[in-house]
Backbone bond lengths (Angstrom), bond angles and torsions (degrees), N, CA, C in turn:
res aa  C-N    CA-C-N  psi(-1)  N-CA   C-N-CA  omega(-1)  CA-C   N-CA-C  phi
1 X - - - 1.448 - - 1.515 111.28 -
2 X 1.298 114.81 132.98 1.483 117.38 -178.82 1.504 111.11 -64.62
3 X 1.321 115.80 144.80 1.453 120.30 -170.91 1.501 108.76 -135.74
4 X 1.330 116.11 115.97 1.470 120.06 175.07 1.525 107.89 -141.72
5 X 1.323 115.69 139.20 1.459 120.49 176.53 1.499 107.59 -159.54
6 X 1.296 116.93 123.15 1.457 120.78 -173.06 1.531 112.67 -67.07
7 X 1.348 116.99 -15.41 1.455 119.83 -179.99 1.534 112.17 -91.60
8 X 1.340 117.53 -6.68 1.425 119.11 -169.32 1.513 113.62 -69.63
9 X 1.258 115.27 141.67 1.453 120.93 170.14 1.522 106.92 -160.68
10 X 0.302 72.49 -95.05 1.257 83.45 -173.57 1.224 66.47 121.29
11 X 16.120 52.88 164.10 1.178 77.90 118.18 1.365 99.36 179.46
12 X 2.423 148.33 -4.50 1.425 105.69 -165.74 1.528 112.19 11.11
13 X 1.278 116.56 152.57 1.453 124.33 -172.85 1.498 111.45 -116.54
14 X 1.347 116.36 134.23 1.459 120.28 172.41 1.525 107.24 -112.81
15 X 1.313 116.86 129.06 1.445 121.14 -176.01 1.508 110.76 -121.68
16 X 1.296 117.94 133.48 1.464 122.25 176.94 1.512 107.13 -128.31
17 X 1.286 115.90 117.78 1.493 120.90 -175.77 1.518 108.93 -122.06
18 X 1.307 115.84 120.75 1.451 119.99 -178.54 1.509 112.50 -77.19
19 X 1.327 117.50 -33.54 1.460 120.37 179.55 1.524 108.60 -155.06
20 X 1.296 118.21 146.12 1.489 120.08 -178.12 1.532 112.17 -69.70
21 X 1.295 113.25 151.42 1.473 118.90 176.25 1.507 109.99 -66.52
22 X 1.296 118.20 131.31 1.436 122.46 -177.47 1.543 110.89 -69.85
23 X 1.339 115.34 -44.86 1.459 118.97 179.26 1.513 107.80 -160.68
24 X 1.325 115.30 158.02 1.447 118.92 177.17 1.528 110.77 -71.43
25 X 1.322 115.56 156.08 1.466 120.29 176.96 1.492 109.88 -116.85
26 X 1.333 115.04 152.11 1.469 119.28 -177.12 1.508 112.23 -74.75
27 X 1.309 116.19 -35.60 1.472 121.87 -177.87 1.525 108.14 -130.14
28 X 1.336 115.01 132.59 1.458 121.10 175.79 1.513 109.26 -111.27
29 X 1.307 116.56 129.89 1.458 123.58 175.76 1.530 106.26 -95.56
30 X 1.338 115.62 109.75 1.462 122.13 -169.67 1.517 109.53 -105.06
31 X 1.317 116.11 102.81 1.455 121.70 -179.82 1.527 108.21 -100.18
32 X 1.349 116.51 122.64 1.461 120.49 -176.89 1.502 110.80 -123.25
33 X 1.304 115.15 146.30 1.456 123.71 -176.42 1.516 110.21 -134.30
34 X 1.332 118.06 143.92 1.434 118.30 178.76 1.517 113.71 158.91
35 X 1.334 114.96 -142.90 1.452 122.55 -173.21 1.519 111.75 -127.92
36 X 1.330 119.09 -152.99 1.433 120.77 -173.29 1.532 115.30 -65.64
37 X 1.313 117.50 -23.16 1.478 120.30 177.89 1.537 110.08 -69.13
38 X 1.353 115.50 -14.77 1.469 120.94 -178.41 1.518 113.90 -116.24
39 X 1.327 117.75 -28.32 1.458 122.80 -170.20 1.539 112.98 -55.69
40 X 1.328 114.64 144.34 1.463 121.52 170.40 1.511 112.08 -128.32
41 X 1.345 116.84 5.46 1.456 119.52 -179.74 1.506 113.32 81.29
42 X 1.321 117.19 14.46 1.485 121.43 -177.27 1.543 110.43 -64.35
43 X 1.345 115.08 139.40 1.450 120.64 173.81 1.505 109.10 -117.32
44 X 1.320 116.19 129.75 1.453 121.45 179.64 1.543 112.15 -65.80
45 X 1.312 116.83 -15.59 1.465 120.56 -179.03 1.527 110.99 -101.83
46 X 1.339 117.69 -0.39 1.442 121.39 179.97 1.522 112.00 -91.69
47 X 1.332 116.62 -164.90 1.469 121.06 177.54 1.498 109.84 -57.88
48 X 1.342 116.49 132.57 1.439 121.52 -175.58 1.534 110.33 -90.60
49 X 1.346 116.90 152.60 1.454 120.10 179.60 1.515 113.26 -58.57
50 X 1.334 117.02 147.88 1.433 123.31 179.30 1.522 108.24 -151.39
51 X 1.318 116.29 171.13 1.462 119.76 -179.99 1.509 111.46 -59.33
52 X 1.330 117.04 -33.59 1.468 120.06 -179.23 1.528 113.06 -86.64
53 X 1.322 116.28 -12.61 1.463 121.79 179.90 1.530 108.35 -147.75
54 X 1.327 117.84 76.79 1.468 120.69 -170.38 1.538 114.00 -64.21
55 X 1.334 116.45 -24.18 1.478 118.85 179.44 1.544 111.82 -82.33
56 X 1.296 116.86 -17.07 1.456 119.42 -177.86 1.525 110.28 74.28
57 X 1.312 116.67 -90.31 1.471 122.28 177.90 1.509 108.96 -147.32
58 X 1.346 119.27 149.84 1.461 126.77 -15.00 1.540 108.93 -77.94
59 X 1.317 115.85 -165.56 1.473 119.50 -177.76 1.536 110.82 -64.52
60 X 1.309 115.36 151.29 1.456 121.58 178.68 1.530 109.75 -53.16
61 X 1.351 114.39 134.31 1.467 119.78 177.72 1.481 115.60 89.30
62 X 1.334 117.11 -4.86 1.473 120.75 174.49 1.523 108.84 -108.42
63 X 1.325 115.71 162.68 1.463 119.97 179.00 1.532 115.16 75.82
64 X 1.315 117.26 9.42 1.450 121.83 -178.88 1.527 110.73 -104.81
65 X 1.364 114.75 179.38 1.468 120.61 171.90 1.516 108.16 -120.60
66 X 1.330 116.47 49.76 1.490 120.86 -174.38 1.533 113.46 -132.47
67 X 1.311 117.87 -13.02 1.458 119.99 -170.11 1.500 113.25 80.63
68 X 1.346 116.71 18.07 1.447 121.63 -178.32 1.506 107.18 170.32
69 X 1.359 116.90 -146.74 1.462 119.96 179.94 1.515 109.67 -77.42
70 X 1.338 115.63 166.48 1.461 120.60 172.04 1.510 109.27 -122.98
71 X 1.319 116.70 -171.93 1.468 120.07 -173.56 1.496 112.90 -57.44
72 X 1.342 117.44 -36.06 1.473 120.17 178.06 1.514 111.29 -63.68
73 X 1.313 116.19 -45.65 1.451 120.56 179.87 1.510 112.50 -63.45
74 X 1.331 116.53 -42.17 1.458 119.55 178.49 1.504 112.32 -66.98
75 X 1.313 118.20 -42.15 1.473 119.96 179.32 1.518 113.01 -70.89
76 X 1.336 116.61 -19.80 1.457 120.67 178.22 1.515 112.96 -86.86
77 X 1.318 116.21 -35.27 1.491 118.51 -169.58 1.501 115.38 -115.92
78 X 1.335 118.77 -15.24 1.454 120.08 -174.80 1.539 113.36 -133.09
79 X 1.318 116.71 -51.41 1.444 120.58 -174.81 1.521 111.98 -91.35
80 X 1.339 116.80 52.53 1.450 121.78 -176.79 1.543 110.00 -138.08
81 X 1.321 115.62 153.02 1.445 119.24 -178.54 1.513 113.65 -101.89
82 X 1.338 117.19 -10.21 1.433 122.53 175.38 1.526 108.63 -149.35
83 X 1.310 116.64 176.60 1.448 120.07 -173.47 1.530 112.09 -63.81
84 X 1.334 115.50 129.28 1.454 122.16 176.33 1.532 107.47 -122.08
85 X 1.312 116.55 132.23 1.471 122.15 174.85 1.514 108.84 -112.31
86 X 1.336 116.44 125.41 1.460 122.01 -170.51 1.524 111.86 -99.27
87 X 1.336 113.83 120.85 1.498 121.31 172.36 1.539 105.20 -116.66
88 X 1.325 113.99 89.95 1.483 120.26 -169.54 1.542 108.82 -100.04
89 X 1.318 115.82 100.16 1.443 121.36 -174.34 1.539 110.82 -89.77
90 X 1.307 118.02 -1.09 1.483 121.82 -179.21 1.520 111.18 -60.70
91 X 1.328 113.87 146.12 1.498 120.86 179.89 1.520 109.21 -134.47
92 X 1.320 115.14 132.56 1.453 119.56 178.52 1.517 111.98 -58.53
93 X 1.349 114.36 138.75 1.441 120.10 179.76 1.488 116.09 90.68
94 X 1.358 116.53 -1.62 1.460 120.09 -172.85 1.526 112.37 -75.40
95 X 1.305 113.41 141.65 1.476 123.06 165.12 1.517 108.52 -107.18
96 X 1.302 116.99 -179.68 1.490 118.83 178.97 1.511 110.74 -68.49
97 X 1.326 116.71 -46.55 1.475 121.26 -179.01 1.496 107.68 -153.33
98 X 1.325 117.15 120.67 1.454 120.60 -176.70 1.526 112.67 -63.60
99 X 1.303 117.89 -17.96 1.464 120.00 176.90 1.515 111.29 -74.44
100 X 1.344 117.15 -17.10 1.471 121.24 176.79 1.514 110.22 -100.72
101 X 1.337 116.23 -51.19 1.463 122.28 177.41 1.527 107.22 -136.68
102 X 1.313 116.71 122.01 1.440 121.31 -178.18 1.516 110.53 -75.31
103 X 1.310 117.40 118.68 1.463 120.26 173.03 1.512 110.34 -87.02
104 X 1.302 117.20 -170.94 1.460 121.08 -179.93 1.521 111.92 -98.94
105 X 1.323 116.33 19.01 1.467 122.16 175.55 1.513 108.10 -143.98
106 X 1.326 115.93 152.66 1.469 120.47 174.19 1.508 111.84 -74.00
107 X 1.351 117.33 -17.90 1.451 121.51 -174.61 1.512 109.60 -92.01
108 X 1.353 115.79 72.35 1.432 121.09 175.92 1.540 110.60 -71.39
109 X 1.326 116.74 179.22 1.463 118.95 -178.91 1.544 110.54 -60.90
110 X 1.318 117.28 -38.06 1.443 119.42 178.26 1.524 110.86 -59.95
111 X 1.306 118.05 -39.40 1.461 121.60 178.11 1.531 110.97 -70.09
112 X 1.344 115.72 -34.72 1.474 118.54 176.92 1.516 111.62 -63.52
113 X 1.308 116.51 -39.65 1.467 120.42 177.42 1.547 108.85 -66.50
114 X 1.337 116.81 -36.03 1.477 119.11 174.70 1.518 111.21 -60.51
115 X 1.364 115.88 -42.06 1.473 119.20 178.61 1.514 110.48 -61.67
116 X 1.323 116.51 -42.84 1.476 118.33 176.35 1.497 111.33 -58.92
117 X 1.356 116.02 -46.97 1.481 119.94 -179.14 1.503 111.14 -57.64
118 X 1.320 116.55 -44.70 1.473 121.83 -174.09 1.508 112.90 -74.27
119 X 1.334 116.59 -30.67 1.467 120.45 -170.63 1.512 114.22 -106.70
120 X 1.349 116.61 -37.30 1.455 119.02 -169.06 1.524 115.42 -123.64
121 X 1.331 119.62 -14.68 1.460 119.33 -176.58 1.544 113.01 -63.15
122 X 1.341 115.60 -24.89 1.470 119.36 -179.82 1.513 111.67 -81.68
123 X 1.311 118.58 3.53 1.485 122.76 -179.39 1.518 111.24 56.07
124 X 1.332 116.45 60.53 1.475 120.17 -177.11 1.508 111.54 -71.55
125 X 1.303 116.32 173.05 1.470 121.05 -179.08 1.528 111.28 -60.34
126 X 1.338 118.15 -27.69 1.441 121.39 178.69 1.529 112.21 -74.11
127 X 1.312 117.14 -15.96 1.450 121.87 -179.77 1.525 110.49 -155.60
128 X 1.340 117.05 71.43 1.462 119.99 -175.87 1.519 112.11 -80.14
129 X 1.327 115.33 61.51 1.467 122.06 -175.22 1.529 110.76 -76.29
130 X 1.298 114.23 160.50 1.480 121.49 173.17 1.509 108.18 -131.32
131 X 1.302 116.58 170.42 1.480 120.31 177.22 1.515 110.99 -60.82
132 X 1.310 116.44 -26.25 1.456 120.53 -175.80 1.529 112.44 -81.44
133 X 1.348 117.31 -31.31 1.459 118.86 -171.28 1.534 114.64 -115.46
134 X 1.300 118.20 9.60 1.463 121.09 178.15 1.527 111.64 -109.24
135 X 1.337 115.53 137.04 1.457 122.67 176.67 1.516 109.04 -118.78
136 X 1.308 117.77 135.95 1.450 124.43 -178.60 1.519 110.56 -118.40
137 X 1.325 114.81 114.15 1.459 120.63 -175.28 1.535 112.43 -109.91
138 X 1.331 116.47 136.16 1.443 123.05 -179.06 1.545 109.71 -127.23
139 X 1.348 114.01 120.24 1.498 119.54 171.92 1.514 105.66 -130.14
140 X 1.301 117.27 100.64 1.475 121.31 -171.96 1.521 108.16 -146.41
141 X 1.309 115.94 158.27 1.458 120.43 175.72 1.510 114.97 123.96
142 X 1.318 116.65 -18.51 1.457 119.47 -177.73 1.549 111.62 -60.72
143 X 1.306 115.80 -45.74 1.456 118.85 -179.24 1.527 113.11 -76.34
144 X 1.337 114.68 -33.12 1.432 118.35 176.60 1.550 109.69 -58.73
145 X 1.298 116.17 -46.37 1.486 121.07 178.78 1.533 110.09 -65.42
146 X 1.339 115.14 -49.06 1.468 119.34 -174.64 1.511 112.79 -62.64
147 X 1.330 116.57 -31.00 1.467 118.93 -177.67 1.525 113.30 -98.77
148 X 1.342 117.76 4.35 1.452 120.03 -177.80 1.525 114.91 -129.19
149 X 1.351 117.83 -16.66 1.445 119.62 -171.70 1.521 112.78 -65.62
150 X 1.316 118.32 -24.92 1.460 121.70 -175.06 1.505 114.42 -87.23
151 X 1.345 116.45 -12.83 1.466 117.50 -176.08 1.515 114.73 -136.27
152 X 1.333 117.22 10.30 1.482 121.36 174.77 1.506 109.83 -135.41
153 X 1.343 115.23 163.10 1.452 119.94 178.20 1.532 109.45 -95.58
154 X 1.296 116.57 126.95 1.474 121.46 -175.85 1.538 112.18 -56.21
155 X 1.326 116.03 -43.08 1.468 118.62 -173.64 1.496 112.53 -66.80
156 X 1.333 118.70 -27.21 1.446 120.91 -179.87 1.525 114.84 -101.35
157 X 1.362 116.32 -26.49 1.452 118.55 -175.37 1.515 113.96 -95.00
158 X 1.327 118.39 -38.94 1.447 118.61 -179.76 1.535 113.61 -61.30
159 X 1.345 120.31 -33.27 1.478 117.86 174.00 1.533 112.93 -59.54
160 X 1.308 117.33 -31.35 1.482 119.93 178.51 1.533 109.48 -68.94
161 X 1.332 116.34 -40.04 1.449 119.62 177.42 1.514 111.28 -64.27
162 X 1.300 116.53 -45.43 1.451 120.95 -178.11 1.526 112.13 -67.26
163 X 1.335 115.68 -35.95 1.478 118.30 176.99 1.505 111.54 -63.91
164 X 1.353 116.74 -38.75 1.463 120.20 176.80 1.492 111.35 -66.46
165 X 1.319 117.32 -41.09 1.456 121.82 175.11 1.511 111.69 -57.79
166 X 1.321 116.38 -44.30 1.464 121.61 179.80 1.517 110.58 -60.38
167 X 1.323 117.64 -40.67 1.456 121.64 178.17 1.536 111.57 -60.38
168 X 1.338 115.36 -42.69 1.439 119.77 -178.20 1.526 111.77 -69.68
169 X 1.324 116.93 -39.02 1.475 119.88 175.83 1.495 110.72 -64.73
170 X 1.329 117.90 -38.50 1.450 120.67 179.93 1.520 111.79 -63.65
171 X 1.336 117.21 -30.79 1.481 120.36 175.80 1.519 109.86 -62.06
172 X 1.325 117.28 -39.88 1.466 121.01 178.97 1.555 109.34 -65.66
173 X 1.307 116.12 -41.05 1.463 118.25 177.36 1.512 110.22 -62.54
174 X 1.312 116.57 -42.88 1.466 119.95 -179.05 1.528 112.28 -63.79
175 X 1.334 115.53 -27.09 1.465 120.73 177.57 1.524 113.09 -80.67
176 X 1.318 116.25 -5.15 1.460 121.10 177.33 1.515 115.82 116.97
177 X 1.328 117.51 -3.68 1.445 120.41 177.33 1.498 112.21 -64.97
178 X 1.344 116.21 134.16 1.454 120.42 179.63 1.527 112.98 -131.11
179 X 1.295 118.46 -5.06 1.461 121.78 178.25 1.520 109.59 -120.31
180 X 1.332 117.90 121.93 1.441 120.78 -172.03 1.522 111.46 -131.94
181 X 1.313 114.26 141.42 1.482 124.52 177.24 1.526 108.15 -123.62
182 X 1.343 115.91 125.52 1.473 120.97 176.50 1.541 107.59 -120.76
183 X 1.325 115.51 133.74 1.458 122.19 173.13 1.524 108.16 -115.16
184 X 1.324 116.38 133.41 1.433 118.17 176.74 1.510 111.66 -82.41
185 X 1.328 117.32 179.30 1.472 121.22 -176.79 1.521 111.12 -83.59
186 X 1.313 117.10 128.85 1.474 120.04 179.70 1.534 110.77 -73.19
187 X 1.332 118.08 172.20 1.450 121.75 -177.06 1.541 111.98 -77.02
188 X 1.329 115.15 65.65 1.463 119.96 179.66 1.523 111.60 -64.98
189 X 1.309 118.18 -14.31 1.454 119.74 173.08 1.519 111.92 -58.40
190 X 1.323 116.23 -25.53 1.438 121.65 -177.75 1.555 113.09 -93.96
191 X 1.307 116.05 8.94 1.468 120.56 175.55 1.500 110.05 -69.76
192 X 1.306 118.50 155.05 1.485 120.20 178.42 1.533 112.16 -56.21
193 X 1.319 118.10 -32.84 1.446 120.39 -177.73 1.527 111.26 -62.73
194 X 1.342 115.21 -44.88 1.463 117.97 179.27 1.522 112.45 -75.21
195 X 1.328 117.32 -36.64 1.446 120.47 178.82 1.535 110.23 -58.32
196 X 1.306 116.86 -36.28 1.446 121.79 178.80 1.530 113.61 -66.22
197 X 1.360 116.51 -16.99 1.448 121.02 -178.49 1.513 112.96 -90.99
198 X 1.302 117.41 -3.90 1.464 120.58 175.69 1.513 115.06 99.82
199 X 1.323 115.57 161.89 1.479 121.04 -173.53 1.517 113.27 -62.88
200 X 1.338 117.41 -36.20 1.458 119.96 -177.17 1.524 111.22 -61.91
201 X 1.324 114.43 -45.90 1.461 119.25 178.74 1.512 111.93 -66.28
202 X 1.319 115.97 -42.46 1.484 120.30 177.91 1.530 109.85 -57.62
203 X 1.302 117.22 -45.49 1.473 119.82 -176.42 1.534 110.89 -69.83
204 X 1.301 116.69 -38.82 1.475 120.35 178.32 1.526 109.91 -62.43
205 X 1.324 116.83 -48.16 1.465 122.22 -179.41 1.524 109.83 -62.68
206 X 1.331 117.59 -46.08 1.451 121.03 -177.63 1.521 112.50 -61.13
207 X 1.325 116.18 -39.67 1.469 120.01 179.72 1.524 110.44 -66.96
208 X 1.313 117.02 -40.90 1.478 120.59 177.85 1.520 110.65 -64.19
209 X 1.324 116.22 -43.14 1.472 121.94 179.82 1.534 110.90 -59.67
210 X 1.345 114.94 -40.43 1.460 119.25 -177.67 1.539 110.89 -63.12
211 X 1.317 117.10 -37.75 1.476 121.18 178.07 1.521 109.84 -68.23
212 X 1.299 117.11 -42.27 1.472 119.84 178.10 1.535 110.25 -59.47
213 X 1.290 117.57 -48.72 1.492 121.73 -179.20 1.510 110.39 -62.15
214 X 1.322 118.58 -39.04 1.462 120.15 178.67 1.520 110.93 -62.62
215 X 1.341 115.33 -42.16 1.461 119.18 179.32 1.532 112.45 -69.37
216 X 1.309 115.54 -36.00 1.480 119.55 176.12 1.520 110.02 -61.90
217 X 1.323 116.32 -44.66 1.486 119.41 178.84 1.535 110.56 -57.70
218 X 1.338 115.50 -44.00 1.463 118.29 179.21 1.515 112.08 -63.97
219 X 1.344 116.32 -38.73 1.447 119.49 179.67 1.523 111.65 -64.02
220 X 1.339 115.76 -41.41 1.474 118.38 179.91 1.505 110.51 -63.80
221 X 1.329 117.44 -40.89 1.464 119.94 178.22 1.544 111.62 -64.99
222 X 1.315 116.42 -37.73 1.468 119.85 179.48 1.533 109.20 -70.33
223 X 1.337 117.40 -37.92 1.454 120.57 177.37 1.536 110.49 -59.62
224 X 1.309 115.93 -43.57 1.473 120.57 177.92 1.537 111.71 -59.24
225 X 1.343 114.45 -47.40 1.444 120.05 -177.10 1.540 112.18 -63.76
226 X 1.335 115.57 -34.37 1.495 119.58 -175.69 1.505 111.82 -87.70
227 X 1.352 117.54 -15.70 1.464 121.22 -176.91 1.512 108.42 -130.26
228 X 1.293 116.17 76.50 1.459 121.84 -169.09 1.516 112.64 -68.83
229 X 1.337 119.80 -13.73 1.440 120.61 176.78 1.530 113.67 -83.43
230 X 1.336 113.92 -6.94 1.495 118.45 -176.73 1.508 111.51 -83.65
231 X 1.340 115.07 145.59 1.452 123.45 167.55 1.531 106.52 -101.89
232 X 1.313 118.44 122.89 1.460 122.39 -169.89 1.507 109.94 -127.81
233 X 1.328 114.76 129.37 1.482 120.94 175.56 1.533 106.65 -120.36
234 X 1.291 115.22 134.22 1.474 123.81 177.16 1.532 108.28 -117.14
235 X 1.309 117.07 115.53 1.456 120.44 -178.33 1.510 110.62 -106.19
236 X 1.292 117.15 129.85 1.442 124.47 -172.50 1.546 111.64 -93.58
237 X 1.352 113.40 82.38 1.462 117.81 179.34 1.516 112.26 -66.66
238 X 1.322 116.85 -27.28 1.468 120.33 179.72 1.533 109.82 -58.93
239 X 1.337 115.86 -49.95 1.456 118.79 -178.89 1.516 113.60 -68.06
240 X 1.347 116.73 -36.08 1.456 117.65 -178.17 1.531 110.24 -69.80
241 X 1.344 118.58 -45.48 1.455 118.79 178.89 1.529 111.47 -65.29
242 X 1.321 116.65 -37.71 1.468 120.45 178.08 1.520 110.26 -57.47
243 X 1.338 115.58 -43.79 1.464 119.83 179.52 1.514 110.74 -59.80
244 X 1.311 118.50 -41.04 1.457 119.94 -179.52 1.510 111.16 -73.54
245 X 1.333 117.93 -39.71 1.463 119.57 177.37 1.511 112.35 -62.32
246 X 1.330 115.90 -33.96 1.455 119.10 179.92 1.515 113.88 -74.40
247 X 1.324 117.24 -26.10 1.458 122.08 -178.26 1.531 112.16 -138.86
248 X 1.313 118.01 59.99 1.490 121.29 -170.66 1.519 112.89 -61.67
249 X 1.304 118.28 -35.80 1.482 117.91 -176.52 1.512 112.14 -67.24
250 X 1.336 117.78 -27.58 1.457 119.94 177.83 1.499 112.07 -66.00
251 X 1.331 117.58 -17.58 1.466 122.29 -179.08 1.528 112.97 -112.50
252 X 1.338 114.57 14.81 1.464 118.59 173.39 1.504 115.09 88.77
253 X 1.350 118.29 14.49 1.466 119.98 179.22 1.545 108.22 -107.96
254 X 1.312 118.41 143.49 1.459 120.36 -179.20 1.516 114.23 -63.96
255 X 1.348 116.49 -34.61 1.452 121.96 177.92 1.545 108.37 -165.28
256 X 1.309 116.71 -174.18 1.468 120.19 -173.48 1.514 113.42 -91.57
257 X 1.324 118.13 -0.80 1.482 118.35 -174.55 1.523 114.28 -129.92
258 X 1.319 118.99 -3.10 1.467 118.94 -177.88 1.518 110.47 -66.20
259 X 1.334 115.06 151.18 1.479 122.92 -176.86 1.512 108.20 -128.72
260 X 1.348 115.84 132.53 1.422 121.01 173.87 1.515 109.55 -153.96
261 X 1.331 116.07 126.71 1.466 119.06 -174.85 1.516 113.16 -80.06
262 X 1.336 118.43 6.01 1.472 118.54 173.84 1.519 112.06 -76.30
263 X 1.299 117.91 -10.69 1.462 122.57 174.57 1.506 115.39 82.02
264 X 1.347 118.94 -3.98 1.453 121.20 -174.74 1.520 113.34 -126.77
265 X 1.299 118.05 -25.41 1.481 119.94 -171.90 1.498 114.16 -81.44
266 X 1.313 117.33 -25.82 1.472 121.48 -172.58 1.525 110.54 -134.09
267 X 1.308 112.93 166.79 1.456 119.61 176.01 1.515 111.09 -67.67
268 X 1.333 115.47 -34.50 1.491 121.69 -173.97 1.510 110.89 -108.65
269 X 1.353 116.13 135.43 1.460 121.94 174.22 1.501 110.77 -83.12
270 X 1.325 116.70 -39.82 1.471 121.08 167.36 1.537 105.21 -139.85
271 X 1.321 117.71 -164.19 1.475 118.31 -171.23 1.504 114.29 -74.55
272 X 1.368 117.73 -2.37 1.440 119.73 -177.84 1.534 114.54 -136.06
273 X 1.312 117.89 -11.02 1.463 121.09 -174.02 1.546 109.74 -121.44
274 X 1.309 116.38 128.15 1.472 119.44 177.80 1.495 113.11 -69.77
275 X 1.298 114.93 157.03 1.464 122.76 -172.61 1.530 112.01 -78.03
276 X 1.325 114.39 169.04 1.470 120.38 176.16 1.532 110.98 -59.61
277 X 1.345 115.68 -35.80 1.450 119.40 179.56 1.529 109.78 -62.78
278 X 1.316 117.95 -43.42 1.460 120.76 176.10 1.524 110.44 -61.07
279 X 1.354 115.76 -45.80 1.456 120.09 -176.17 1.522 111.21 -63.08
280 X 1.323 116.75 -33.57 1.472 119.52 176.14 1.516 112.38 -65.47
281 X 1.348 115.07 -42.78 1.459 119.20 176.68 1.524 111.55 -60.74
282 X 1.327 116.61 -41.06 1.445 119.58 178.63 1.520 111.70 -65.46
283 X 1.311 117.13 -43.56 1.466 120.73 177.34 1.525 112.31 -57.85
284 X 1.337 114.66 -43.92 1.469 119.64 177.87 1.521 110.90 -61.76
285 X 1.325 115.80 -40.72 1.464 119.96 -179.91 1.532 111.95 -69.24
286 X 1.317 117.45 -29.35 1.458 120.88 -176.80 1.526 112.92 -73.11
287 X 1.303 118.83 -21.69 1.484 119.94 -168.05 1.513 112.53 -59.45
288 X 1.303 117.81 -42.67 1.485 118.00 -179.26 1.512 111.76 -61.29
289 X 1.362 116.28 -41.31 1.458 119.34 179.79 1.524 111.42 -65.53
290 X 1.328 116.74 -30.26 1.449 122.03 -172.87 1.553 114.01 -82.57
291 X 1.293 117.64 -7.87 1.445 121.24 -176.08 1.536 113.26 -51.94
292 X 1.332 120.30 -40.42 1.480 118.89 179.38 1.508 113.14 -62.53
293 X 1.304 119.21 -15.47 1.456 120.89 -176.57 1.530 111.75 -89.65
294 X 1.329 118.75 -9.35 1.454 120.19 163.32 1.517 119.30 108.47
295 X 1.355 120.65 -21.93 1.459 119.23 -174.26 1.502 113.28 -112.17
296 X 1.348 117.06 -2.48 1.456 120.79 -172.73 1.515 112.88 -124.40
């Protein structure tokens, strides 16, 4: 079934660490890339993050698709052990590369990496990061799957997506990045939007998603092996969200499908995006996995 949505973008924890952190850092420069599950509306040309305003722009809790803050905001301002400055280049509707899967924005992940290259790779005064104190987070694939599962074969097409993702991550490594965070794709097949399309579509999407996540896991392991100086964390959002969807009342939600745009009453903010309350739970769960990266 054809799948288009202008808001689309796109855990138990799995951690893969190539080398231990030598020492903690006082400030972490947190560069994040992705889609609506990550976006905060940050502009690289706007007010830059600082100790007094770690999000830079816009204000915390705005620019998201949650009804409040999302995982980036929580890990920057609340669920952290030392100062984190957020440079969130993620854009709602993004796919990995529009030449492979067209997202609902021109700013695909490839373009986001271009923005990093043009604005921050030179370590400007607005972001004087080093290999030791910068973390690069990638949460991508939701839109790639949603816009490709109905007309491509997972076994042949998802490797192309993952290969392109690997190329973009390698560019960050070549620019000096040494600390990396990867999040896999959550079970968006169980979102109200897909449930409304019937079991056949749900099952088709879920099967495609499983292949994508398997290939992502392999890519992360290969990246570690090929870049032995990197510290790499892989966070399993699929397992964490599945746990909450299976037992929503244990986490303070009335059920697994309710929607409320207040960001706190339900698991879902709209029919495809989880609420701020869910995102806070995920951020809290991520902290243990993120310890090797230095700020959490």
